[in-house]
N, C-alpha and C positions, 0 to 999 in steps of 0.2 A: 330046899332052896329053890327059888323060882327062876326059870330060865330068863336070860336077857331078852329084852324086846328089841326088834330092829329099830335103828335110828330113822327119824323122819328125814326125808330129803330136804336139803337147804332150799329156802325160798329165795327167789331172785331179789337182788338189792334194788331199791328205788334209785333212779338216777339222781345225782347231786343237783341241787338247785344253785343257780348262779349266785355268787356273793353280791351283796348290795355294796356298791361303791361309795355309798354315803353321799351327803350333800356336797356339791361343789362349793369351795370357799371363795371363788372368783365370780364376778358378775356374769350372768347368763348370756349377755349380749356379746361376750367375747368368744362364745362357742366352746369347743373342746381344745385343750392345749396340745401342741405337737410334742412337748416334753414337760415333765413335771417331776418333782422329787423333794426330798428333804434331807437335812443333815444338821446336826448340832442345834436342834430347836428352831431351825429356819426352814421354810418350805418355799418352793417357787413353782410357777407355771408360765410357760412360754407360748405365745400366740403369734406365729410368724405372719399370718395374714393381716393382723392388726398392728404388727410391729410393736408388740407390748410384752414386757416381762413383769410379772407380778411377784413380789417377794413379801412373805409374811414373817415377821419377827415379833415375838412377845405379843401376839394377838393383833398387831397393827399391820395392815397391808399397804405397801407402797407400789406405785405403778411407774415403770421406766420405759422410755422409748428405746427399743432394741436396735433401731436403725436397720442396717443390712446384716446384722449378726444372726446366726442360726444356732441358738442355744440348745445344747444337748445334754448337759450335765452340770453339776456344781461341785466345787472343791472349796472347803472352808477351813482355813487354819484356825486354831484355837483363839477365839476372841478377835481375829482379824477380819478384814473385809472379805466378802465372798468373791470367788473367782469362778466364772462359768466357762465350760468348754464350748468352743465354737469350731466350725469347720476349718477355720484358718488359724486356730491356736486357742488362746484364752482371752477372756474379757473380764476386767475387774469391775465389780458393781459400781465402785466410786467413779468410774469413767463414763457411766451411762447417765443420761439426763432424766431426772425425776419429772413426771408430769402429774397434773392434778387429776 
């Protein structure tokens, strides 16, 4: 029987590469959103400097005037209108003005 050979020392691991965030689904002129997320097949991105909230549903993007709201999250009841979290409570999507 042949004696066991010593194990080779472990080689250092390569550092992880950053994940690709993918392409933005909003116009580049809006910059980076302050908050974004998705729920139940809908996704949103909020741009406070431009006072814009973009909502994508079924591949269609709608732009809303967010006014003085500071959107930080979304809550969506099954099949109902989306409600967004705001520093002062909640904002219903149907209460925001859609812009072209």
